[in-house]
N, C-alpha and C positions, 0 to 999 in steps of 0.2 A: 694638851696636844694627843693625849694618847684615844678622846674623843675625837678627834678630826682624824686621827691614822684610821681606825674604825668606823667614821663614814665613808671616806676617800674608799675604803673595800668595798662596803656596801654599794657605792654609786655605780664603781668597775662591776661587780657582782650584777646589779640589776644590768647594767647595759649586756653583757654577755645572757642575762634568763630574756632579756626581754628584745636583743634586737633591736635596741634604740639607745644609741651614742649618747654620754653623759658629755656635761661642758666642762672644760682645762679644768682641773684638780687643783693648780698652780695659783695662787693669791686667791684661793678660795678656804679652800680645805689644809692645804699643803702649802707654806712660806715659798718663795720663790727661791731658787736657787739648795731648796733644804733635801739632799739626796739621800743623806743618811736616814731622814722620815719615808722621803718615796721608795727605800729598798726595805723598810719595815711595813710598806703595807703588800709589797709582793711578798715578802715570805708569810703574811696573813691568806692572801689568794694560796698558795702552795699548801697551809696546812689543808685548806678548802681541801684542794683538789686530793692528799693522799687521802684526807676524809669521805671521799669519793672513791677511794679504790685508786684511783692514780697511780703509774709507778714512774717514778722521776727516772729518765735515762738519759740524764747530759745538760745541758746546759745552752745556749745562743749568744755571742755575742755582737753589738749593737756599736752605734757611733762610732766605726772605724775608720769612715772614708774625712778626710781632713777637714774639704768642703761642708760636710755637715756637721764636723764639730763646730768650725766655726759658726756656722747658721745657729747653735743653740749654743754657741758662748763657753762652750766646755773642751777641754782638751786632753780628756781622757773617754776610753768605751763606756761601755754600759754592759749589763748583762742578765739575762732571764731565763728560766728553769723551762728544760723540752720534758716533756711526761709521754708516757705510752699513747695516749689520749691522742697525741696531738701527730703522731705521726703517721702518711701514709702512701703506700707503695706506687711505686714507679710509674707513671703514665693511668694509673686509676683516677675516676673521676672524681671530682670536689664537690658538693654543691654549696652553689652561692650562699642560700640560707644558714650556712652552718658559722657563716662569717658577716661582718659587718660592713668594712670597706676594705676588703681584701687587696693587698699590691703585691707584687711576686718580683722577685729579685736571684741571682744566680751565686751560690757561694760554693766553696770547699769545707767540706765537713770531715773533720779527725773522727777516728774512733780508737782508742787506746786500750792495751791491755798490760798496762799498771798503772795504780793508785798513785797519785799529783800532790800529799802531801808536805814536801814541804816548802816552805815560802821562799827560801831560799834558790829554788830549781835554776841549775844552767840551761844554756843551750843544748848539749850534750844528752843529758835527761831526758830534756822534754823528747827529741829526735827517737833515744832507745823506748821513750813511753808509747809513742801513737804503731798501732798495728796496720792501719793503712790510711787510705785518703780516699772519697769520694765524690764525684759532683754532687750538686745537691740545688732543691730550690727551696727557697723559704716563701710559704705563705704568709706576710705579715699581713698584721689588722689592728685597728687600734677603735679604743673603745669609747677613745674621744671623738666629739662633734668636730667632724670636718677637718682631722688630719692634725687639729689646731695644739698644736703639742709642744712642752720645751722639755728640757731633761728631767724634769719633778716629773712630768705626766707620762711620759715613757718610761721610765724608771720604775714606777711603781703599775702601770698597767703589763709589767713583766717585758719592758723590753720591747713592746706593743708583736708579742710573739700570738701566732695564731696557728696555722700547722706546718710541716715540713715534708719533705721527699728527698729520697736518697737515692741515687744509682746504685747500678746494681752490677759495677764494675773496679773491684775494690785494686787498687795500686800504690806499693810497695812506697813510701815515701823519696826515698834514695835514687827511686827512676822516674821523681818530677821535679822540675824547677819552679816550685809556686810563684817565687817572683816574675817570672816570665809565663805562666799559665796564660794566654789568651783566652774568652772566653766570649761568645755569644749570644742572647737570649732572643729566640724567635718565636714570632706569632704569624700564621700562615704563611709561613716559608720569609716572612721579611722581617730582617734584624731590628728588635725595638729596646735592646741596650747591649753595650759592647764596653768590655773592660779588658781587666788582668789582674792577676795577681798584688801586682806592684800596691793597685788600689787600698787597697783593705793592710791601714798601718806600715806600708812599704813592701809587707810580705807576713802571708798569714799566720805562719809562725810566731809571727810578733804579737800578734793579737793573743793567740792560744796561751803564749807565754804571760804576759799580765792575766788573764782569764785564772790560770791555774796559781800563779802568786796569791793573785786577791782572794781567790777561794780558801784555800791552805791557809793565808792568813787571819781570814774569817772562822778556820775551823769546821767548814764544810768542804772538804778537797774535790775535786774531779779524782773517782775513781775508774777501774779496770773495766771495761766495756760499754764506760760513757761515751756520748755523742756529741762534738761539740762544732756546731756551726759557726766559721768563725769567722762570718763578716761576709759583707756583699762585694762585687767583684767588679760592680756597675752601676748604674742609678736602677730604684726600683722601680716597675709598671705597674701603675692601677688596671687589677682584674676587667677584664672584658665577659660578662654572661655568655655561656656558650665554645669560649676561645680557647685554644690547645693551647699551651706554651714549652720548648723544649728549649735545653740550656745545655750548650757544647761547650766543655772545655780542655784546651790542648793538653794531651797525655793524659787527661780523665776519663775520657769519655763525654756521656750525653746523658742527660735525664731529662723526664717527661711529666708535664701534668695539663689537665682541664679542668673546667667548670662547667656546669650545667644551673638551669636556674632553678632547679625541682630537687626536694628532700631525697636525701639518700646517705653516698657516702662520707 
C-alpha cells in the first residue's frame, strides 16, 4: 500500500509540473473510500512544498455543501493545506497557465489570533480565537482529468486546492451574522453564482469548528495567524480565460480576481 501512496503522490506531482491532468486515483492506486490513505498522499505533497520553501499559512475546508456531500456519498467535510505560494492579492491578474482546470467560488475567510490545540474546543473558544473575517475567492483546481473526482481523489489532491484571494476589509466576528450573509459572484456585471452563509454547513463557524477539532485530534492544530477558507457559499464557476470575477458578501465587502491567458503572476 505504501508504494501505491507514493505512486499517487507522483501522479499528482507530475500533473502539476506538466500541466496535464492525471486519471482518477480511486480504484487504481487508492481503494474506493480509503480517505485515510488519501490524506497520507496529501501529507507527502505538503512535505514537498515545504522542501521547496513554501510556508503553511492555514487551511481550507471543502465539501461543506450538503448537496455536494451527497454527490460524493460522504457526510463530513474534507480539508487541505494553504501555503504562501497559493496567495494572490485582491484584484491581481492570474495567468491561467498556472492552473489546470480552474474554477472560482466565494467564501468567508477566518483569520485567527489564538492557537486551537484543544480537540474539545467550544463555540465560545472558537469565537474568541477569531481575530477577523474577510471575503475571499478560492480558485479551486483539480489535477484529476475532467474533474472526475471522488472523496478519495479530492482529499489526495489537497482538497482540490489552487490559489486563494482575500479581500482587504477585515470585519469583527461580532459585527456580522455569518449564517445570513448573502453572496453574489459576478462576471462582467452579471451574477454567475449566488448563495449565503447558511450553505456552508449551516454556518461557516460550524465548518471552522469541525476543522479545528479535526486538526487538533491529529496533533497538527490551527495556529494564531492562520487563514481558514471555510467553504463555498454558492456553486463554483469554471474560469473563462481573460475574465474578471468579483464576489460581494453582505457585511463583509468585496474581493476581485481576473485571469489572463499568458504567463505571469
